[in-house]
N, C-alpha and C positions, 0 to 999 in steps of 0.2 A: 777684347773679348775673345773669349775660347769656347769653341763649340763644347755642347755635351759628349761624352764618350760613351754612354750607355753602356758600362763595364764590356766596351767590345773592340776588339781592333778595328783596323780598318774596314778592309774590305765586307766580313760580317755584318758592320755597322749601315756600311750602301746600302747592301740589299736587305738589310732589315726593312731599312726609308724605302727602298725604291718597291718593295713588295707593298708593304703599309700604304704608303703614295698610293700605287696600284690600286688597291682595297680599297681605297677611302673617294676616288675617283668612280669606281665601276657600283659602289652598294652605296656613297651620298654619304654612308655614314663608316668610323669604325671605333671601340670601343679594347682601348689598351690604357697601360700604365698612367699614371700624369708626367712624369720624364719623357718617355716617349712621345704622350698627344703635345705636349708643350713644342717640340723639335719637328713631327708630322705638321703642327698648323705652320711654324713658319715655311718650311721647304713648300709646302702646297698654296702660300699664298704667294713666294716668288714665280712656285712656275706658272700659276693662273694668269700674274700678271706679264713676265714675260713672254709667254705664247701668245696671250690679244695683242701683243706689239711687234707680232712679225707677220710676214706675209703668208697667204695660204700653203706653201710648197716648203718653207722654211717651220711652217707650225705644225706640219705634220713632223720632220724628219726631226725638231726638240721635242717633240713627243712620244717619239719613240725611241729615242737617246736616255729620255727620266722616264719613261715608262717602262708596263710589260703589254703586250700584246693588245687583247679589248679595251684597254684603259687608254692607250692610245689616240686611237680614233674615235671613242667618245668623247673625251675632254676638247680633242677639233673639232666637234663638231656643237657642243654644246657650249662653249666659249664664252658665248655673248647671255648664257640663259644664267651664268654661276656669278653670284654677287658679294660672298664673303665668305670665309672660314672659321667658323664659330669654336670651342673651347667648352664645355659644359662639367663641370666638377662632379661624381656619384661615389655612392659610398665607397668604401675600400672592402678590398677581395675577402671573401671569408676566410680560406684557405690559408693565405698567411698574411694578410693584412695590408696589402700595398693600396696605396690611394689609385682609382681610377677617374678615368674619363673618357668621354665620348668628341669626337670629334666631330660635327656635322660641316656637311658643305650647303648652302645657305642660296637658291636656286629664287631669278627672280620670277613672279609669277604671272605669265600672262593672260590678260583680258579678254574675255569674250564678250566681242560690241554686242550688244544687241539692234541690230539690223531687222528690218518686217522683210518678206518676200514679199517681192511686189505679182501681184497674180495676176 
């Protein structure tokens, strides 16, 4: 199976996905076209899976290679909290009618324990 080219050459396509992946990590959601969202979801899942298997130093190096600045630090810190990546279809864009999608990172909610304090 061939990778989607998104009507771009290799370097612009690589930079576009790196930028969108960094935005997804930083803001936990990205609104984009459906074709870009499908590629972004698969790359995000692969990155999360690969980073979760590595040691701490290797995680940092891999994240810095794949992402921009603050996103690399954030994903290394929150790798255990990320549950999955979801894709939701939205209504078409009003200007040109392009199909839109929302890519969201689902995180595990931390349960607050109900312990009574001893006085």
